C-alpha positions in Angstrom: -6.7 14.5 -17.1 -4.7 12.0 -15.1 -2.6 12.8 -12.4 1.2 13.4 -12.9 3.8 11.7 -11.3 4.0 13.2 -7.9 7.7 12.4 -7.6 8.6 14.8 -10.3 5.9 17.3 -9.6 6.6 17.4 -5.7 10.2 17.9 -4.1 8.9 16.1 -1.1 7.9 12.6 -0.6 5.2 13.9 2.4 3.0 15.4 0.0 -0.5 14.7 1.5 -2.0 17.2 4.2 -3.1 14.0 6.0 0.5 12.5 6.9 2.7 14.7 8.9 6.7 14.1 8.9 7.7 13.6 12.4 10.4 16.3 13.5 13.0 13.5 13.9 12.7 12.2 10.3 14.4 13.8 7.2 14.0 12.5 3.6 16.9 11.3 1.3 17.3 10.6 -2.0 14.2 8.0 -2.5 16.2 5.3 -4.3 18.8 5.2 -1.4 18.9 2.0 0.6 20.1 1.4 4.3 22.8 -0.1 5.2 23.2 -3.8 4.5 20.8 -3.7 1.4 21.2 -4.4 -2.3 18.4 -4.6 -4.6 18.2 -4.9 -8.5 15.4 -5.4 -11.2 15.6 -6.7 -14.8 13.6 -7.3 -17.8 13.1 -11.1 -18.2 10.5 -11.1 -20.6 7.4 -11.8 -18.6 6.0 -8.4 -19.6 6.3 -7.5 -23.2 8.2 -4.8 -24.4 11.3 -5.0 -22.2 9.9 -3.9 -19.1 11.6 -4.6 -16.1 9.7 -7.7 -14.4 11.9 -9.4 -11.8 13.2 -8.1 -9.0 15.7 -9.3 -6.1 16.3 -7.6 -2.5 18.7 -8.9 -0.3 20.0 -8.2 3.0 23.8 -9.2 3.5 23.7 -9.9 7.0 22.9 -13.0 8.2 21.9 -12.3 11.9 19.0 -10.0 9.9 15.3 -10.1 11.3 12.3 -9.7 9.7 8.5 -9.6 9.6 5.6 -10.0 7.2 1.9 -9.9 6.4 -0.2 -11.2 3.7 -3.7 -11.1 2.0 -6.9 -11.9 3.5 -8.2 -13.3 0.3 -9.3 -17.0 0.3 -7.5 -17.5 -3.2 -4.0 -16.7 -3.1 -0.9 -16.7 -5.3 1.7 -19.1 -5.0 4.3 -16.9 -3.7 2.2 -16.0 -0.7 1.7 -19.7 0.1 5.5 -20.3 -0.2 6.1 -17.0 2.0 3.8 -17.9 4.5 6.0 -21.4 5.1 8.9 -19.5 4.9 11.1 -18.6 8.0 9.3 -15.1 8.2 11.4 -14.0 11.3 15.1 -14.3 9.5 14.4 -13.7 6.1 17.8 -12.7 4.1 16.1 -11.9 0.8 12.9 -11.7 -1.6 12.2 -12.5 -5.3 9.1 -10.6 -6.8 8.1 -10.7 -10.5 5.6 -8.6 -12.1 3.2 -9.3 -15.1 1.8 -12.4 -13.8 0.6 -13.1 -10.6 1.0 -16.6 -10.1 -2.3 -17.2 -9.0 -4.6 -20.1 -9.7 -1.9 -22.4 -11.4 -1.9 -25.3 -8.9 1.4 -27.3 -8.5 3.1 -25.6 -11.5 2.6 -22.1 -10.0 4.3 -23.7 -6.8 6.9 -25.0 -8.7 8.2 -22.0 -10.4 7.7 -19.8 -6.9 9.9 -22.6 -5.1 12.5 -22.8 -8.0 12.8 -19.0 -7.7 13.0 -19.2 -4.2 15.6 -21.8 -4.2 17.7 -19.9 -6.9 18.0 -16.5 -4.5 18.8 -18.8 -1.6 21.8 -20.4 -3.5 23.1 -17.1 -4.5 23.0 -16.1 -0.7 24.3 -19.4 0.3 21.2 -19.8 3.0 18.1 -22.2 3.4 15.2 -21.6 0.9 13.1 -21.0 3.9 15.1 -17.7 4.3 13.8 -16.0 1.1 10.4 -14.8 0.6 8.4 -14.6 -2.8 6.1 -12.0 -4.4 4.4 -11.7 -7.8 1.9 -9.3 -9.0 0.0 -9.0 -12.5 -2.2 -11.4 -14.3 -4.2 -13.9 -12.7 -4.6 -17.5 -14.2 -1.9 -17.0 -16.8 0.9 -19.8 -17.2 4.1 -18.5 -16.0 7.0 -19.2 -17.9 9.3 -20.4 -15.3 12.3 -20.5 -17.6 12.2 -16.9 -17.8 11.5 -16.3 -14.3 14.8 -18.2 -13.1 16.9 -16.5 -15.8 15.4 -13.1 -14.4 16.9 -14.0 -10.8 20.2 -15.0 -12.3 20.5 -11.9 -14.1 19.2 -9.8 -11.2 21.6 -11.4 -8.6 24.4 -9.9 -10.8 22.9 -6.9 -11.1 22.9 -6.1 -7.0 23.6 -2.9 -5.8 22.7 -0.3 -3.2 20.1 1.5 -4.9 16.6 0.7 -5.4 15.4 2.5 -8.7 15.6 -0.6 -10.9 13.9 -3.0 -8.2 11.0 -0.4 -7.6 10.2 -0.2 -11.2 10.3 -4.2 -11.6 7.1 -4.4 -9.6 5.1 -2.1 -11.2 2.1 -3.2 -13.2 -0.8 -0.6 -13.9 1.1 1.6 -11.7 1.8 5.2 -13.2 4.8 5.9 -11.4 7.2 4.2 -8.8 6.3 4.5 -5.1 9.5 4.6 -2.9 11.2 6.8 -0.2 14.2 6.6 2.2 14.2 8.4 5.3 16.9 9.2 7.9 15.6 8.7 11.4 17.2 10.1 14.6 16.9 7.5 17.5 18.5 7.6 21.0 21.0 5.6 20.1 21.9 7.2 16.6 20.9 7.6 13.0 19.3 5.0 11.3 17.8 4.7 7.6 14.4 3.3 6.8 13.4 2.8 3.3 10.5 1.4 1.5 9.5 0.6 -2.1 5.8 -0.4 -2.8 3.4 -0.9 -5.8 -0.3 -0.8 -6.3 -3.0 1.0 -8.4 -6.2 -1.2 -8.8 -7.7 -4.1 -7.2 -7.5 -2.3 -3.6 -9.6 -2.7 -0.8 -9.3 -2.1 3.0 -8.9 -5.5 4.2 -5.3 -5.5 4.4 -2.6 -4.4 2.4 -3.8 -5.0 -1.4 -0.6 -4.2 -2.8 3.1 -5.1 -2.6 5.6 -3.1 -0.1 9.1 -3.9 0.7 10.6 -1.8 3.7 14.3 -2.1 5.1 16.0 -0.6 8.1 19.7 -0.8 9.4 18.4 -0.3 12.8 19.2 -3.5 15.0 15.4 -4.2 15.8 14.3 -6.5 18.7 12.0 -9.3 16.7 9.0 -8.4 19.0 9.4 -4.7 18.0 9.5 -5.5 14.5 6.6 -7.3 14.9 4.5 -4.9 16.9 5.7 -2.2 14.5 4.4 -3.7 11.5 0.9 -4.8 12.6 0.2 -1.4 14.0 1.6 0.6 10.8 -0.1 -1.7 8.5 -3.3 -1.2 10.5 -3.3 2.5 10.3 -2.1 2.4 6.6 -2.7 -0.4 3.6 -5.7 -1.5 5.4 -7.1 2.0 5.3 -7.2 2.5 1.6 -9.8 1.5 -1.3 -9.8 2.1 -4.9 -12.1 -0.4 -6.3 -13.4 -2.6 -2.8 -11.5 -5.5 -4.8 -9.5 -7.7 -2.6 -6.1 -8.9 -4.2 -4.8 -12.5 -4.1 -1.3 -11.4 -4.0 -1.1 -8.6 -1.2 2.2 -9.0 0.7 4.3 -6.5 3.5 7.8 -7.6 4.1 10.0 -5.6 6.8 13.6 -6.3 7.2 16.0 -5.0 9.5 19.8 -5.7 9.0 21.1 -4.0 12.0 24.1 -2.9 10.0 23.8 0.5 11.7 24.5 -0.8 15.4 21.5 1.0 16.7 19.4 -0.6 18.9 15.4 -0.7 18.9 14.4 -2.7 22.1 10.9 -3.6 22.8 9.0 -1.0 24.7 11.8 1.4 24.2 11.5 5.4 23.4 13.8 4.0 20.1 10.8 1.7 19.1 8.3 4.9 19.5 10.5 6.9 17.4 10.9 4.4 14.6 7.3 3.5 15.0 6.4 7.2 14.2 8.6 7.2 11.0 7.6 3.8 9.9 3.6 4.9 10.5 4.1 8.0 8.5 6.2 6.3 5.7 3.4 3.7 5.3 0.6 6.0 5.4 1.9 8.0 2.7 2.9 5.4 0.7 -0.6 4.1 0.8 -2.1 7.5 -0.2 0.5 7.3 -3.1 -1.5 4.0 -4.3 -4.9 5.8 -3.9 -3.5 8.6 -5.9 -2.6 6.3 -8.8 -5.8 4.7 -8.7 -5.4 3.4 -12.3 -6.6 7.1 -13.5 -7.6 8.6 -10.5 -7.7 12.5 -10.2 -9.1 13.1 -6.5 -8.5 11.3 -3.0 -11.1 11.2 -0.1 -10.9 10.7 3.3 -14.1 9.6 4.9 -13.9 10.0 8.9 -16.8 8.4 10.6 -17.8 8.7 14.1 -20.8 6.9 16.1 -21.5 3.3 17.3 -18.4 1.3 17.2 -20.4 -1.3 15.4 -21.5 1.0 12.7 -18.5 3.3 11.8 -16.6 0.6 9.9 -19.5 -0.3 7.5 -20.7 3.3 6.9 -16.9 4.1 6.3 -16.9 1.6 3.5 -20.2 1.7 2.3 -19.0 5.5 1.4 -15.7 4.6 0.2 -16.8 1.8 -2.3 -19.8 3.4 -3.4 -19.3 3.7 -7.5 -21.9 6.7 -7.2 -20.0 8.6 -4.5 -16.6 8.1 -6.5 -18.0 8.9 -10.0 -19.1 12.5 -8.2 -15.9 12.7 -7.0 -14.3 12.5 -10.2 -16.7 14.8 -11.5 -16.0 17.3 -8.6 -19.9 17.0 -8.1 -21.0 18.1 -5.0 -23.9 15.4 -4.9 -24.3 14.8 -0.9 -27.1 12.8 -1.6 -24.8 10.0 -2.8 -23.1 10.3 0.4 -26.7 9.8 2.5 -27.3 7.0 0.6 -24.6 5.0 0.7 -24.5 5.8 4.7 -28.1 4.9 4.9 -27.8 1.8 3.1 -25.2 0.4 5.4 -27.2 1.5 8.5 -30.3 -0.3 7.6 -28.5 -3.3 7.1 -27.8 -3.1 10.7 -31.3 -1.7 11.5 -29.9 1.6 12.6 -31.6 4.9 11.9 -30.4 7.1 9.3 -29.6 9.8 11.5 -26.5 11.0 9.5 -24.6 14.6 9.9 -22.4 15.2 7.2 -19.3 17.7 6.6 -17.5 18.4 3.4 -14.2 20.4 4.3 -15.9 21.7 7.4 -19.0 22.7 5.5 -22.1 21.6 7.1 -24.1 19.5 4.2 -26.5 17.2 6.1 -27.9 17.2 9.5 -30.0 14.0 11.1 -30.3 12.5 7.4 -31.5 15.7 5.8 -29.6 17.7 3.2 -28.8 21.2 4.0 -30.6 23.6 1.6 -28.2 24.6 -1.4 -28.3 28.3 -1.7 -26.1 29.8 -4.1 -23.1 30.6 -2.0 -23.3 27.0 0.0 -23.1 25.5 -3.4 -20.2 27.3 -4.6 -18.4 26.4 -1.7 -19.1 22.8 -1.9 -17.9 22.8 -5.6 -14.7 24.2 -4.4 -14.3 21.8 -1.8 -15.1 18.8 -4.2 -12.7 20.2 -7.0 -9.5 19.6 -4.6 -7.1 17.1 -5.2 -7.7 15.9 -1.6 -11.2 16.4 -0.3 -12.2 15.3 3.2 -15.8 14.0 4.4 -16.9 13.9 7.7 -19.9 11.7 9.1 -21.6 11.1 12.4 -24.2 8.4 12.7 -26.2 7.0 15.6 -24.3 6.1 18.8 -21.0 7.2 20.3 -17.4 5.7 21.2 -16.2 4.7 17.6 -14.4 6.5 14.9 -12.3 5.1 11.8 -11.2 6.6 8.4 -10.6 5.2 5.0 -8.7 6.7 2.3 -10.2 6.4 -1.4 -10.1 7.5 -4.9 -12.6 8.6 -7.6 -13.9 6.2 -10.3 -13.5 7.5 -14.0 -13.0 6.7 -17.5 -9.2 5.8 -17.1 -10.0 3.1 -14.7 -12.8 1.5 -16.9 -10.4 1.8 -20.0 -7.5 -0.2 -17.8 -9.5 -3.0 -16.8 -11.6 -3.5 -19.8 -8.4 -4.0 -21.8 -5.9 -5.4 -19.2 -5.8 -8.9 -20.4 -6.5 -8.1 -24.4 
């Protein structure tokens, strides 16, 4: 059975044992926004059935600073192209639509994205270059520009200091909205840090492979904002995989309004503390994406230690193996599948298959040889694989390297959703 909405099932945002809430961070209402920000989400008719499908996020401070990261796919959506050309360090607003990725549409797609960018810029009274764009949904289907622009106009008229409708307007196959708002104690005072994300399928650990919009009312130095974005994305959205598929539309935007007046300067204690909060926020959101995973029931963390050139390919081989993922779905302690996946990656790099494996601290293989499964050990492994979160630790030849990836299982619901996605 598919996992329930964790926002309803758990009273706290930091639900995973793999993410620790910093002591100087408190959770607020998840739909709250930092000072200086407003958002809205409306139903424009891009998605059927009256679902919310156009969202607008704005910062009311003209001295806002921002940073952004985009996908690594050679084929990208028109919103990614338009956002890359924008003034990414001084964004005042972002327009996003769901239900249509605006990918592979050529000049038609670029015209639609730029028209939406201009529409929000006119509402804010700023140059179009200070507006970013994002989109998510079906690839290669015409995007009705008139619906998108009507949606932007309606959203601009509904802006409020709340992110509920906005966080829902960016969803596609997501089973729940992914969002949080935190209060962070810094040396100069308290600030807010919030984010809204989406993602469930087409998730691979080569950048974000999802959408994330993050806001803070701290007055952050541009150099600090760039540094924090880079470091925290690498430790979160670059560490997740659902199906090993790299999206065409990945985007992460981080905006700082400065409305709190609390300064965060480069290489300061405030930068460190804000970074700890942002790191925890992004890592939990990344795990929410994996836990959604279009039918996911279990999430696993694979940790690999060994030679630096081996740990990443081995981790990816395990995380993206359909055999490992289906064993995880069935809570089947089939350690042989983990050995096979690791051995495949090692063979491609002419390394010996001397792999040690532990599952939740239980030794399951040594130097490539499976540990004999007597009744008690088998029962222990079965219990380990039946958990909602499962930890796998691998050691491969060599030393000096270590990495981690978070991945989901692969079950019937994932196949059903993707078999019927456009029909």
